[in-house]
C-alpha positions in Angstrom: 19.2 -41.1 117.2 15.8 -39.4 117.4 12.4 -40.9 118.3 11.1 -41.0 114.8 14.2 -42.8 113.4 14.3 -45.3 116.3 10.6 -46.2 116.0 10.8 -46.4 112.2 13.6 -48.9 112.6 11.7 -50.8 115.2 8.5 -51.1 113.0 10.4 -51.9 109.8 9.1 -55.2 108.6 10.0 -57.5 105.8 8.1 -57.5 102.5 6.7 -60.6 100.9 9.1 -59.8 98.0 12.1 -59.8 100.3 11.1 -63.2 101.8 10.5 -64.6 98.3 14.0 -63.4 97.2 15.6 -65.0 100.3 13.7 -68.3 99.6 14.5 -68.2 95.8 10.8 -68.3 94.9 8.2 -65.9 93.6 6.0 -63.6 95.7 3.0 -65.6 94.6 4.6 -68.8 96.0 5.0 -67.1 99.4 1.5 -65.8 99.3 0.0 -69.1 98.4 2.0 -71.0 100.9 0.7 -68.7 103.6 -2.9 -69.4 102.7 -5.0 -71.7 104.9 -4.4 -75.3 103.9 -8.0 -75.7 103.0 -7.9 -72.9 100.4 -7.9 -74.0 96.7 -4.9 -71.8 95.9 -2.8 -73.1 98.8 0.6 -74.4 97.9 3.2 -76.1 100.0 6.1 -73.9 101.2 9.4 -74.3 99.3 11.7 -77.0 100.5 14.3 -75.9 103.0 12.3 -72.9 104.1 12.9 -73.4 107.8 16.7 -72.7 107.6 16.2 -69.6 105.4 13.4 -68.1 107.5 15.5 -68.8 110.7 18.4 -66.9 109.0 16.1 -63.9 108.3 14.8 -64.0 111.9 18.4 -63.9 113.2 19.3 -61.0 111.0 16.2 -59.1 112.2 17.1 -59.9 115.8 20.6 -58.7 115.3 19.3 -55.5 113.8 17.0 -54.9 116.7 19.7 -55.7 119.2 21.9 -53.1 117.5 19.1 -50.6 117.8 18.7 -51.3 121.5 22.4 -50.9 122.0 22.4 -47.5 120.2 19.6 -46.4 122.5 21.7 -47.2 125.5 19.9 -50.1 127.0 
């Protein structure tokens, strides 16, 4: 693995669209739920979001652990 590929994988994030898909909602819902609670457009996050976001976090952690393993640490 070269430096560019390793750092691209390290910096790879998740799009709002990917989060929305995992939560089963629209991108607009994710965007609005992330707004400050005092904003007029703020909406509550979808029900059950905690478990779904935790799953996404674990998947990302696993991916980063695999990257570290491939780099020999």
